[in-house]
VOPAGU-2260 file (C-alpha; in pm, 1 decimal, decimal comma):
REM VOPAGU-2260
SITE   aa  ch    i         X         Y         Z
SITE  MET   A    0    2222,2    4534,0     600,6
SITE  GLN   A    1    1858,3    4595,0     514,6
SITE  PRO   A    2    1838,3    4364,7     184,3
SITE  THR   A    3    1964,5    4051,7     394,6
SITE  ALA   A    4    1613,1    4074,4     584,7
SITE  PRO   A    5    1392,9    3966,3     350,6
SITE  ARG   A    6    1622,3    3694,2     190,3
SITE  ASN   A    7    1670,4    3533,3     540,6
SITE  ARG   A    8    1294,4    3572,6     546,7
SITE  LEU   A    9    1255,6    3354,6     199,3
SITE  ARG   A   10    1479,7    3111,4     322,4
SITE  LYS   A   11    1330,9    3033,2     626,3
SITE  MET   A   12     969,4    3026,5     409,1
SITE  LEU   A   13    1128,0    2814,9     150,5
SITE  ARG   A   14    1308,7    2552,7     456,6
SITE  VAL   A   15     943,3    2497,6     604,0
SITE  GLY   A   16     760,9    2549,2     269,2
SITE  ILE   A   17     923,3    2275,7      64,4
SITE  PRO   A   18     930,3    1987,3     288,8
SITE  VAL   A   19     485,9    2080,6     380,3
SITE  LEU   A   20     453,9    2110,7     -12,6
SITE  LEU   A   21     685,0    1735,5     -67,2
SITE  THR   A   22     439,8    1608,6     172,3
SITE  VAL   A   23      97,3    1747,6      31,6
SITE  LEU   A   24     217,7    1608,0    -277,1
SITE  LEU   A   25     301,6    1248,3    -214,0
SITE  ALA   A   26      -8,6    1214,4     -14,4
SITE  GLY   A   27    -253,4    1327,6    -292,4
SITE  CYS   A   28     -73,6    1099,4    -540,4
SITE  LEU   A   29    -166,2     792,8    -329,8
SITE  LEU   A   30    -381,4     597,2    -516,9
SITE  PRO   A   31    -706,4     384,9    -432,7
SITE  PRO   A   32    -619,3      -7,5    -450,1
SITE  ASP   A   33    -636,5    -167,6    -789,3
SITE  PRO   A   34   -1013,5    -240,5    -866,8
SITE  LYS   A   35   -1126,5    -631,1    -881,3
SITE  THR   A   36   -1493,6    -517,6   -1013,7
SITE  GLU   A   37   -1570,3    -353,4   -1326,2
SITE  ALA   A   38   -1787,7     -54,1   -1167,7
SITE  GLY   A   39   -1479,0     -11,6    -942,1
SITE  ARG   A   40   -1259,6      46,3   -1261,1
SITE  ASP   A   41   -1486,6     323,5   -1356,1
SITE  VAL   A   42   -1462,7     496,0    -991,9
SITE  PHE   A   43   -1072,7     451,7   -1027,4
SITE  ASN   A   44   -1063,6     607,5   -1341,7
SITE  LEU   A   45   -1316,5     910,4   -1201,1
SITE  TYR   A   46   -1004,3     915,8    -909,0
SITE  LEU   A   47    -780,8     989,1   -1176,1
SITE  VAL   A   48    -942,2    1240,3   -1346,7
SITE  VAL   A   49    -985,5    1438,2   -1012,0
SITE  LEU   A   50    -626,1    1405,8    -927,9
SITE  ALA   A   51    -506,1    1518,8   -1278,3
SITE  LEU   A   52    -765,0    1831,6   -1296,6
SITE  ALA   A   53    -648,8    1903,0    -929,6
SITE  ALA   A   54    -286,8    1888,1    -990,5
SITE  ILE   A   55    -325,9    2087,7   -1290,3
SITE  VAL   A   56    -531,4    2336,3   -1082,4
SITE  PHE   A   57    -275,8    2358,5    -789,9
SITE  ILE   A   58      45,0    2396,7   -1013,4
SITE  GLY   A   59    -130,9    2684,2   -1197,3
SITE  VAL   A   60    -230,3    2867,2    -913,9
SITE  GLU   A   61      73,2    2816,1    -733,0
SITE  GLY   A   62     285,9    2862,4   -1014,7
SITE  PHE   A   63     138,5    3210,3   -1064,2
SITE  ILE   A   64     148,1    3310,5    -687,4
SITE  LEU   A   65     499,5    3205,8    -718,4
SITE  TYR   A   66     572,3    3420,4   -1037,3
SITE  ALA   A   67     412,4    3730,9    -876,2
SITE  VAL   A   68     617,7    3676,7    -570,4
SITE  PHE   A   69     944,1    3683,6    -763,6
SITE  ARG   A   70     872,8    3879,6   -1066,9
SITE  TYR   A   71     708,5    4177,8    -876,3
SITE  ARG   A   72     890,5    4178,6    -525,1
SITE  ARG   A   73     953,2    4505,8    -449,2
SITE  LYS   A   74    1377,0    4546,4    -490,2
SITE  PRO   A   75    1610,2    4795,0    -271,6
SITE  GLY   A   76    1565,1    5128,6    -339,0
SITE  ASP   A   77    1250,5    5104,7    -530,3
SITE  ASP   A   78    1027,9    5340,6    -388,4
SITE  VAL   A   79     816,7    5415,1    -673,3
SITE  LEU   A   80     428,6    5295,7    -676,0
SITE  PRO   A   81     384,9    5022,7    -972,6
SITE  GLU   A   82     137,8    5108,0   -1259,6
SITE  GLN   A   83    -214,6    5023,3   -1093,1
SITE  LEU   A   84    -454,4    4833,8   -1341,8
SITE  HIS   A   85    -843,6    4855,2   -1294,4
SITE  GLY   A   86    -974,8    4537,8   -1449,7
SITE  ASN   A   87    -862,3    4282,5   -1781,0
SITE  ASN   A   88   -1142,8    4173,0   -1976,8
SITE  LYS   A   89    -929,3    3942,0   -2122,9
SITE  VAL   A   90    -801,8    3784,2   -1807,7
SITE  GLU   A   91   -1140,2    3791,6   -1674,6
SITE  VAL   A   92   -1291,0    3574,0   -1946,1
SITE  VAL   A   93    -990,9    3313,9   -1910,6
SITE  TRP   A   94   -1035,5    3271,1   -1549,7
SITE  THR   A   95   -1400,5    3222,2   -1551,4
SITE  LEU   A   96   -1400,2    3006,4   -1840,1
SITE  ILE   A   97   -1118,3    2792,9   -1670,0
SITE  PRO   A   98   -1314,7    2687,0   -1377,4
SITE  THR   A   99   -1619,1    2632,6   -1593,6
SITE  VAL   A  100   -1480,9    2343,7   -1824,9
SITE  ILE   A  101   -1330,5    2217,4   -1507,2
SITE  VAL   A  102   -1701,3    2168,4   -1310,7
SITE  LEU   A  103   -1844,2    2046,4   -1680,5
SITE  VAL   A  104   -1582,9    1773,6   -1737,3
SITE  LEU   A  105   -1647,6    1699,8   -1369,4
SITE  PHE   A  106   -2002,6    1697,6   -1369,5
SITE  VAL   A  107   -1994,7    1478,3   -1700,9
SITE  VAL   A  108   -1739,7    1258,5   -1606,2
SITE  SER   A  109   -1908,4    1183,5   -1244,3
SITE  ILE   A  110   -2224,7    1140,5   -1427,2
SITE  MET   A  111   -2102,5     865,8   -1659,3
SITE  THR   A  112   -1913,4     684,9   -1349,2
SITE  LEU   A  113   -2230,5     725,9   -1154,7
SITE  ASN   A  114   -2497,5     550,5   -1422,8
SITE  GLU   A  115   -2226,9     260,6   -1433,3
SITE  VAL   A  116   -2242,6     216,2   -1073,9
SITE  GLU   A  117   -2594,4     239,5   -1050,8
SITE  ALA   A  118   -2655,9     -10,2   -1372,6
SITE  ARG   A  119   -2896,4    -301,6   -1316,2
SITE  SER   A  120   -2891,2    -594,5   -1548,3
SITE  GLU   A  121   -3203,8    -790,0   -1582,6
SITE  ASN   A  122   -3106,5   -1131,1   -1472,3
SITE  PRO   A  123   -2806,0   -1110,1   -1257,8
SITE  GLY   A  124   -2612,9   -1448,7   -1264,4
SITE  VAL   A  125   -2652,3   -1450,0    -874,4
SITE  THR   A  126   -2881,8   -1259,1    -605,0
SITE  ILE   A  127   -2766,8   -1251,0    -217,2
SITE  GLU   A  128   -2959,8   -1120,4      62,7
SITE  VAL   A  129   -2677,8    -951,0     266,4
SITE  GLN   A  130   -2814,7    -909,8     635,8
SITE  GLY   A  131   -2624,8    -674,6     872,7
SITE  PHE   A  132   -2661,1    -682,3    1262,2
SITE  GLN   A  133   -2455,4    -580,7    1543,7
SITE  TRP   A  134   -2191,7    -712,0    1488,9
SITE  SER   A  135   -2120,1    -959,6    1189,1
SITE  TRP   A  136   -2351,2   -1091,0     873,6
SITE  ASN   A  137   -2556,9   -1336,7     717,8
SITE  PHE   A  138   -2519,6   -1370,1     333,8
SITE  VAL   A  139   -2866,6   -1556,0     239,5
SITE  TYR   A  140   -2839,7   -1660,9    -148,2
SITE  GLU   A  141   -3180,3   -1672,1    -350,5
SITE  ASP   A  142   -3345,6   -2018,7    -340,1
SITE  GLY   A  143   -3002,6   -2150,1    -175,6
SITE  PRO   A  144   -2820,5   -2164,3     186,4
SITE  THR   A  145   -2747,4   -1913,3     440,9
SITE  ILE   A  146   -2430,5   -1853,7     543,3
SITE  GLY   A  147   -2326,1   -1675,8     884,0
SITE  PRO   A  148   -2016,7   -1660,3    1127,2
SITE  ARG   A  149   -1825,2   -1960,6    1148,5
SITE  GLY   A  150   -1757,4   -1968,9    1508,0
SITE  ASN   A  151   -1448,7   -1740,0    1597,2
SITE  GLU   A  152   -1430,5   -1672,4    1180,5
SITE  PRO   A  153   -1543,9   -1433,5    1010,2
SITE  PRO   A  154   -1831,9   -1496,9     741,3
SITE  GLU   A  155   -1742,6   -1572,5     388,0
SITE  LEU   A  156   -1960,7   -1461,0      96,4
SITE  ALA   A  157   -1915,3   -1672,7    -224,2
SITE  VAL   A  158   -1944,3   -1520,9    -542,8
SITE  PRO   A  159   -1896,0   -1580,2    -913,9
SITE  VAL   A  160   -1640,2   -1416,7   -1149,1
SITE  GLY   A  161   -1756,5   -1274,4   -1445,2
SITE  GLU   A  162   -2124,0   -1231,3   -1428,1
SITE  PRO   A  163   -2364,0    -981,6   -1248,8
SITE  VAL   A  164   -2388,6   -1046,0    -884,9
SITE  ARG   A  165   -2682,5    -816,2    -678,6
SITE  LEU   A  166   -2664,0    -774,0    -320,7
SITE  ILE   A  167   -2972,8    -644,0    -139,1
SITE  LEU   A  168   -2852,8    -504,1     159,1
SITE  THR   A  169   -3073,3    -499,3     488,3
SITE  SER   A  170   -3017,3    -409,7     876,0
SITE  ASP   A  171   -3162,9    -584,5    1132,2
SITE  ASN   A  172   -3090,7    -290,3    1402,7
SITE  VAL   A  173   -2849,8      11,3    1325,4
SITE  ILE   A  174   -2722,2     144,5     969,7
SITE  HIS   A  175   -2422,8     -44,2     866,1
SITE  ALA   A  176   -2258,5     -24,7     560,2
SITE  PHE   A  177   -2102,8    -266,1     300,8
SITE  TYR   A  178   -1751,1    -217,2     200,3
SITE  VAL   A  179   -1484,0    -441,1      28,3
SITE  PRO   A  180   -1204,2    -205,3     -42,8
SITE  GLN   A  181   -1072,5    -407,0    -343,7
SITE  PHE   A  182   -1428,5    -357,2    -471,9
SITE  LEU   A  183   -1412,6      20,9    -476,5
SITE  LEU   A  184   -1792,4      25,2    -392,5
SITE  LYS   A  185   -1956,7     112,4     -75,7
SITE  ARG   A  186   -2325,6      91,4      -5,4
SITE  ASP   A  187   -2524,0     207,9     345,8
SITE  MET   A  188   -2742,5     -55,7     479,5
SITE  VAL   A  189   -3038,6      96,4     608,6
SITE  PRO   A  190   -3318,3     -41,5     854,1
SITE  VAL   A  191   -3663,0       1,6     649,3
SITE  ASN   A  192   -3952,1    -191,9     735,7
SITE  GLU   A  193   -4173,6    -413,6     565,9
SITE  ASN   A  194   -4358,6    -143,3     342,6
SITE  GLY   A  195   -3972,2       7,7     275,7
SITE  THR   A  196   -3739,1     -38,5     -22,9
SITE  PRO   A  197   -3367,5    -186,9     109,1
SITE  ASN   A  198   -3081,7     -44,4    -101,3
SITE  ASP   A  199   -2927,7    -287,1    -332,4
SITE  ILE   A  200   -2567,4    -285,1    -520,6
SITE  GLU   A  201   -2475,3    -496,6    -826,6
SITE  PHE   A  202   -2133,1    -528,2    -937,2
SITE  VAL   A  203   -1882,0    -795,0   -1172,9
SITE  VAL   A  204   -1594,6    -902,4    -982,6
SITE  SER   A  205   -1332,0    -920,0   -1284,1
SITE  GLU   A  206   -1030,4   -1158,3   -1070,8
SITE  ALA   A  207   -1063,8   -1470,9    -866,0
SITE  GLY   A  208    -955,2   -1428,7    -536,0
SITE  THR   A  209   -1003,8   -1374,1    -163,5
SITE  TYR   A  210   -1086,7    -997,1     -69,4
SITE  ALA   A  211   -1159,0    -834,0     255,7
SITE  GLY   A  212   -1475,3    -668,5     366,7
SITE  GLN   A  213   -1599,2    -509,3     624,1
SITE  CYS   A  214   -1876,5    -250,0     774,2
SITE  ALA   A  215   -1804,3      82,4     698,5
SITE  GLU   A  216   -2070,8     323,4     932,2
SITE  PHE   A  217   -1991,7     303,1    1292,8
SITE  CYS   A  218   -2254,2      75,0    1441,3
SITE  GLY   A  219   -2166,0      39,4    1818,6
SITE  THR   A  220   -1914,5    -103,4    2037,4
SITE  ASP   A  221   -1782,4    -418,4    1864,7
SITE  HIS   A  222   -1814,3    -241,6    1494,1
SITE  ALA   A  223   -1413,4    -313,5    1439,5
SITE  GLY   A  224   -1459,2    -654,8    1465,0
SITE  MET   A  225   -1811,2    -634,1    1180,5
SITE  VAL   A  226   -1567,4    -817,3     919,7
SITE  PHE   A  227   -1638,5   -1068,5     637,8
SITE  THR   A  228   -1473,9   -1218,6     352,1
SITE  VAL   A  229   -1509,2   -1238,2     -28,1
SITE  ASN   A  230   -1457,5   -1548,3    -199,5
SITE  ALA   A  231   -1437,7   -1482,6    -613,2
SITE  MET   A  232   -1417,7   -1764,3    -758,5
SITE  PRO   A  233   -1503,7   -1924,7   -1142,1
SITE  ARG   A  234   -1855,7   -2050,8   -1207,8
SITE  ALA   A  235   -1792,6   -2424,5   -1165,6
SITE  ASP   A  236   -1602,2   -2387,8    -798,8
SITE  TYR   A  237   -1892,7   -2145,0    -704,9
SITE  ASP   A  238   -2157,2   -2425,3    -814,0
SITE  ALA   A  239   -1949,8   -2688,3    -626,5
SITE  TYR   A  240   -1926,7   -2444,3    -375,9
SITE  ILE   A  241   -2260,9   -2395,5    -252,1
SITE  ALA   A  242   -2341,5   -2721,6    -320,3
SITE  ALA   A  243   -2155,1   -2843,2     -39,1
SITE  ILE   A  244   -2307,8   -2626,7     135,6
SITE  GLU   A  245   -2658,3   -2729,0      99,6
SITE  ASP   A  246   -2560,9   -3099,3     157,4
SITE  GLY   A  247   -2403,2   -2974,0     514,0
SITE  GLU   A  248   -2048,9   -3043,3     389,8
SITE  THR   A  249   -1736,1   -2844,8     422,7
SITE  PRO   A  250   -1745,2   -2645,5     103,9
SITE  PRO   A  251   -1411,9   -2673,0     -82,4
SITE  THR   A  252   -1152,2   -2380,9     -49,4
SITE  GLY   A  253    -988,7   -2392,1    -373,3
SITE  GLY   A  254    -653,6   -2497,7    -450,0
SITE  GLY   A  255    -672,4   -2908,1    -544,5
SITE  ASP   A  256    -569,4   -2828,8    -907,5
SITE  CYS   A  257    -276,3   -2642,7    -764,3
SITE  GLU   A  258      77,7   -2689,3    -971,0
SITE  THR   A  259     223,8   -2554,6    -698,1
SITE  THR   A  260     177,9   -2541,6    -291,1
SITE  ILE   A  261     328,1   -2380,0     -38,7
SITE  ASP   A  262     322,4   -2479,6     315,8
SITE  ILE   A  263     326,7   -2207,5     601,6
SITE  SER   A  264     191,9   -2220,8     937,1
SITE  ALA   A  265     206,4   -1973,8    1209,6
SITE  ASN   A  266     289,5   -1987,0    1612,4
SITE  ASN   A  267     431,1   -1764,7    1875,8
SITE  THR   A  268     354,1   -1459,7    1641,9
SITE  ARG   A  269     590,0   -1621,0    1385,2
SITE  PHE   A  270     582,5   -1787,8    1029,7
SITE  ASP   A  271     808,2   -2117,9    1051,3
SITE  ILE   A  272     959,6   -1983,6     660,6
SITE  ASP   A  273    1061,3   -1638,9     608,9
SITE  GLU   A  274    1055,9   -1663,1     188,4
SITE  PHE   A  275     986,8   -1892,1     -58,5
SITE  GLU   A  276     984,7   -1917,6    -458,7
SITE  VAL   A  277     679,2   -1966,9    -719,3
SITE  PRO   A  278     687,3   -1929,6   -1112,1
SITE  ALA   A  279     548,1   -1634,1   -1268,8
SITE  ASP   A  280     238,3   -1594,8   -1442,3
SITE  THR   A  281     116,8   -1919,8   -1282,5
SITE  ALA   A  282    -154,5   -1935,0   -1023,8
SITE  PHE   A  283     -45,1   -2117,1    -682,4
SITE  CYS   A  284    -177,7   -2223,5    -334,1
SITE  ILE   A  285     -81,8   -2134,7      23,9
SITE  ALA   A  286    -154,8   -2407,0     264,4
SITE  PHE   A  287    -171,5   -2211,2     605,7
SITE  GLU   A  288    -192,4   -2368,0     922,4
SITE  ASN   A  289    -242,2   -2144,9    1244,6
SITE  LEU   A  290    -120,9   -2330,7    1531,6
SITE  GLU   A  291    -234,4   -2077,8    1795,8
SITE  ASP   A  292    -569,5   -1933,8    1900,5
SITE  VAL   A  293    -462,5   -1565,0    1809,2
SITE  PRO   A  294    -579,1   -1452,2    1464,4
SITE  HIS   A  295    -363,1   -1481,3    1164,4
SITE  ASN   A  296    -364,3   -1510,6     793,9
SITE  VAL   A  297    -129,7   -1445,0     504,0
SITE  ALA   A  298    -116,7   -1169,8     248,8
SITE  ILE   A  299      93,7   -1091,0     -43,7
SITE  LEU   A  300     236,3    -720,8     -59,1
SITE  SER   A  301     389,8    -515,6    -328,1
SITE  GLY   A  302     536,5    -206,6    -139,7
SITE  SER   A  303     218,5    -128,2      56,7
SITE  GLU   A  304     -38,6    -252,8    -200,1
SITE  ALA   A  305    -193,9    -569,6    -114,7
SITE  LEU   A  306    -226,1    -784,2    -415,4
SITE  PHE   A  307    -379,4   -1097,9    -239,6
SITE  GLU   A  308    -529,0   -1112,0     153,1
SITE  GLY   A  309    -658,7   -1429,3     282,2
SITE  SER   A  310    -927,7   -1456,3     511,2
SITE  PHE   A  311    -818,9   -1495,3     881,2
SITE  LEU   A  312    -811,9   -1788,3    1086,0
SITE  ASN   A  313    -901,6   -1646,2    1423,7
SITE  GLU   A  314    -799,2   -1975,2    1591,3
SITE  ALA   A  315    -588,2   -2307,6    1539,5
SITE  GLY   A  316    -709,5   -2428,0    1240,8
SITE  SER   A  317    -595,0   -2461,8     848,7
SITE  ILE   A  318    -708,9   -2327,2     506,7
SITE  ILE   A  319    -578,4   -2340,7     187,9
SITE  TYR   A  320    -557,4   -2034,3     -11,4
SITE  GLU   A  321    -589,7   -1981,9    -381,7
SITE  VAL   A  322    -356,8   -1692,5    -544,7
SITE  PRO   A  323    -379,3   -1573,5    -886,3
SITE  ALA   A  324    -103,0   -1580,6   -1070,7
SITE  LEU   A  325     160,5   -1265,8    -995,8
SITE  PRO   A  326     476,7   -1129,6   -1281,9
SITE  ALA   A  327     792,4   -1212,2   -1220,7
SITE  GLY   A  328     943,8   -1012,4    -902,1
SITE  ASP   A  329     998,4    -972,0    -537,4
SITE  TYR   A  330     728,0    -931,8    -291,4
SITE  THR   A  331     611,2    -993,4     115,2
SITE  PHE   A  332     413,1   -1202,5     236,5
SITE  VAL   A  333     291,2   -1052,4     593,8
SITE  CYS   A  334      36,6   -1135,6     863,4
SITE  GLN   A  335    -210,3    -851,6     845,8
SITE  ALA   A  336    -270,1    -856,0    1222,6
SITE  HIS   A  337     102,6    -863,9    1290,0
SITE  ILE   A  338     293,2    -682,7     998,4
SITE  GLN   A  339     604,8    -614,4    1198,8
SITE  ALA   A  340     638,0    -923,6    1360,4
SITE  MET   A  341     530,0   -1177,7    1075,9
SITE  ALA   A  342     704,9   -1107,3     708,8
SITE  GLY   A  343     909,2   -1256,2     476,4
SITE  THR   A  344     998,6   -1228,8     112,9
SITE  VAL   A  345     801,3   -1394,8    -226,7
SITE  THR   A  346    1029,6   -1438,0    -508,3
SITE  VAL   A  347     839,2   -1484,8    -827,6
SITE  THR   A  348    1065,6   -1631,2   -1097,7
SITE  GLU   A  349    1061,3   -1581,4   -1466,7
């Protein structure tokens, strides 16, 4: 009966350990959002390098542990003390070299990534002062307008695609943080006196679209509502956008030249349609109308990854979203404030 007890313990350990191991592995394989900036792509690649090295270390360490457990486990009737080893120079050299090489690789790749993130162009295409305050934002364009909160709607930061954008980050009160998840860049906004130097950040947006941003540093009671949107557009559209604001007009929202426009409205926490179809590899527009004073938007998801995130309408109103081209396949469109209640299917055809 004695041999049965260790086997039962082993089975119990495996029944508990395998689900835990699978959960940890699945959690570790969750990747950041697909980056929409050139510096963000370097950060994403660094993440992949760290993830790969971590996986190698994990598999190697756990593999040797399991090998030792099964290879050198005590067998029934074996009461002889195993041969005792007191050091092995080759093994000690190997287990010293492996972590040294890993640390050196991480150091070199991290420095290369940091240099890309911190790189500054001599003549950025656009320079904007971003003012954070409890609990919203002002975007002050160099030799241009100031864009702030629009009623209940979050302020919108307009930037051109494909050229350097430099943001000067200031705070009027407490520490805030400028963060756009799909840019994979974040920078603190620290209050400084007149002799201080504010933080800045520079990036090149690689793909036109609307991206959600937020304060990523807890800054008080309404921290969760300190959000904004980034509207990245071609230079010609950007110039027209800024010119319209300077003339006191409503800036164009894009979509005027779309070959395909989908009409969607929201009311009673429901979309009026539950599916639509668009052609592949062609940008299209969504004419969205919010019929109630409840925050709604339209986002397009592939699984849990957001391929497009439209800015929120926090009260009744309308907006035109310009959605980048999508490859053929099936996707989901949702309101990100009511994902369970407001969802439908997008079919992108060849």
